[in-house]
Short mmCIF file of the C-alpha atoms (twelve columns), coordinates in Angstrom:
data_MODEL
# 
_entry.id   MODEL 
# 
loop_
_atom_site.group_PDB 
_atom_site.id 
_atom_site.type_symbol 
_atom_site.label_atom_id 
_atom_site.label_alt_id 
_atom_site.label_comp_id 
_atom_site.label_asym_id 
_atom_site.label_seq_id 
_atom_site.Cartn_x 
_atom_site.Cartn_y 
_atom_site.Cartn_z 
_atom_site.pdbx_PDB_model_num 
ATOM 1  C CA . MET A 1  -21.695 -54.039 -23.874 1 
ATOM 2  C CA . ASN A 2  -19.038 -55.828 -21.832 1 
ATOM 3  C CA . THR A 3  -18.242 -59.117 -23.739 1 
ATOM 4  C CA . ARG A 4  -15.897 -61.921 -22.803 1 
ATOM 5  C CA . THR A 5  -14.990 -64.939 -24.940 1 
ATOM 6  C CA . THR A 6  -14.531 -68.511 -23.828 1 
ATOM 7  C CA . VAL A 7  -13.821 -71.775 -25.765 1 
ATOM 8  C CA . VAL A 8  -15.869 -74.946 -25.795 1 
ATOM 9  C CA . THR A 9  -13.656 -78.019 -24.922 1 
ATOM 10 C CA . GLU A 10 -13.811 -81.405 -26.627 1 
ATOM 11 C CA . ARG A 11 -16.109 -82.627 -23.881 1 
ATOM 12 C CA . GLY A 12 -18.504 -79.802 -24.419 1 
ATOM 13 C CA . GLN A 13 -17.465 -77.832 -21.325 1 
ATOM 14 C CA . VAL A 14 -17.279 -73.957 -21.114 1 
ATOM 15 C CA . SER A 15 -15.516 -72.073 -18.346 1 
ATOM 16 C CA . ILE A 16 -17.405 -69.036 -16.889 1 
ATOM 17 C CA . PRO A 17 -15.087 -66.005 -16.661 1 
ATOM 18 C CA . ALA A 18 -14.156 -65.336 -13.037 1 
ATOM 19 C CA . ALA A 19 -15.437 -61.760 -12.994 1 
ATOM 20 C CA . ILE A 20 -18.888 -63.119 -14.105 1 
ATOM 21 C CA . ARG A 21 -18.833 -65.862 -11.548 1 
ATOM 22 C CA . LYS A 22 -18.038 -63.313 -8.816  1 
ATOM 23 C CA . GLU A 23 -20.654 -60.864 -9.996  1 
ATOM 24 C CA . LEU A 24 -23.365 -63.468 -10.019 1 
ATOM 25 C CA . GLY A 25 -22.197 -65.251 -6.854  1 
ATOM 26 C CA . LEU A 26 -21.801 -68.614 -8.617  1 
ATOM 27 C CA . LYS A 27 -20.415 -71.541 -6.531  1 
ATOM 28 C CA . PRO A 28 -19.132 -74.944 -7.592  1 
ATOM 29 C CA . GLY A 29 -22.007 -77.190 -8.324  1 
ATOM 30 C CA . GLN A 30 -24.347 -74.315 -9.037  1 
ATOM 31 C CA . ALA A 31 -27.201 -75.123 -11.562 1 
ATOM 32 C CA . LEU A 32 -27.551 -72.927 -14.595 1 
ATOM 33 C CA . VAL A 33 -30.493 -73.034 -17.031 1 
ATOM 34 C CA . TRP A 34 -29.748 -72.792 -20.773 1 
ATOM 35 C CA . GLU A 35 -32.399 -71.611 -23.196 1 
ATOM 36 C CA . LYS A 36 -31.962 -71.569 -27.002 1 
ATOM 37 C CA . LEU A 37 -33.088 -68.279 -28.357 1 
ATOM 38 C CA . SER A 38 -32.102 -68.678 -31.996 1 
ATOM 39 C CA . ASP A 39 -29.604 -70.620 -34.215 1 
ATOM 40 C CA . ARG A 40 -26.831 -68.452 -32.863 1 
ATOM 41 C CA . GLU A 41 -27.869 -67.364 -29.366 1 
ATOM 42 C CA . CYS A 42 -28.488 -68.895 -25.998 1 
ATOM 43 C CA . LEU A 43 -29.597 -67.306 -22.775 1 
ATOM 44 C CA . VAL A 44 -28.029 -68.657 -19.581 1 
ATOM 45 C CA . ARG A 45 -29.886 -67.955 -16.366 1 
ATOM 46 C CA . VAL A 46 -29.136 -68.542 -12.719 1 
ATOM 47 C CA . PRO A 47 -32.348 -70.085 -11.288 1 
ATOM 48 C CA . ARG A 48 -33.769 -68.672 -8.029  1 
ATOM 49 C CA . LYS A 49 -33.338 -70.892 -5.024  1 
ATOM 50 C CA . LYS A 50 -36.571 -72.697 -4.030  1 
ATOM 51 C CA . LYS A 51 -37.468 -72.442 -0.457  1 
ATOM 52 C CA . PRO A 52 -37.687 -75.832 1.121   1 
ATOM 53 C CA . LEU A 53 -41.183 -77.150 2.399   1 
ATOM 54 C CA . GLY A 54 -42.123 -79.161 5.400   1 
ATOM 55 C CA . ALA A 55 -39.603 -80.699 7.651   1 
ATOM 56 C CA . LYS A 56 -36.704 -79.707 5.318   1 
ATOM 57 C CA . ALA A 57 -37.488 -75.992 5.988   1 
ATOM 58 C CA . MET A 58 -36.503 -76.508 9.712   1 
ATOM 59 C CA . LEU A 59 -33.079 -78.051 8.973   1 
ATOM 60 C CA . GLY A 60 -30.362 -75.639 10.110  1 
ATOM 61 C CA . PHE A 61 -32.937 -73.397 11.907  1 
ATOM 62 C CA . ALA A 62 -31.202 -73.710 15.281  1 
ATOM 63 C CA . ALA A 63 -27.803 -72.881 13.782  1 
ATOM 64 C CA . ARG A 64 -29.208 -69.319 13.196  1 
ATOM 65 C CA . LEU A 65 -29.981 -68.920 16.911  1 
ATOM 66 C CA . ARG A 66 -26.593 -70.102 18.156  1 
ATOM 67 C CA . GLY A 67 -24.592 -67.213 16.811  1 
ATOM 68 C CA . GLU A 68 -21.134 -67.480 15.267  1 
ATOM 69 C CA . LYS A 69 -19.432 -69.375 18.016  1 
ATOM 70 C CA . GLY A 70 -22.262 -71.731 18.837  1 
ATOM 71 C CA . ARG A 71 -23.183 -73.226 22.051  1 
ATOM 72 C CA . PRO A 72 -22.648 -76.737 23.531  1 
ATOM 73 C CA . THR A 73 -25.767 -78.954 23.555  1 
ATOM 74 C CA . ALA A 74 -25.365 -79.339 27.440  1 
ATOM 75 C CA . GLU A 75 -25.474 -75.644 27.792  1 
ATOM 76 C CA . TRP A 76 -28.736 -75.400 25.684  1 
ATOM 77 C CA . MET A 77 -30.323 -78.298 27.613  1 
ATOM 78 C CA . ALA A 78 -29.411 -76.717 30.999  1 
ATOM 79 C CA . GLU A 79 -31.151 -73.440 29.905  1 
ATOM 80 C CA . LEU A 80 -34.210 -75.255 28.633  1 
ATOM 81 C CA . ARG A 81 -34.548 -77.390 31.806  1 
ATOM 82 C CA . ALA A 82 -34.045 -74.390 34.138  1 
ATOM 83 C CA . GLY A 83 -37.724 -73.633 34.063  1 
ATOM 84 C CA . GLU A 84 -38.784 -77.189 34.847  1 
ATOM 85 C CA . LYS A 85 -37.814 -77.158 38.613  1 
# 
């Protein structure tokens, strides 16, 4: 078992060891779920990301189509309007 020890601060904060943050892909602001198992044990889980529903599901969709460099809006509009003539 690979264990690491951290210390609880006066404000009740605990640092997550860098190796664990990296392995779990944790980012600043990441939510964690704490579950008390017994008087001396807690389970900490990384919740699964929920897929957005409705209009929020479409936010950022076009960014996936642009590629890494992206394209100016005028170029997109010219391509879309090319078939209108």
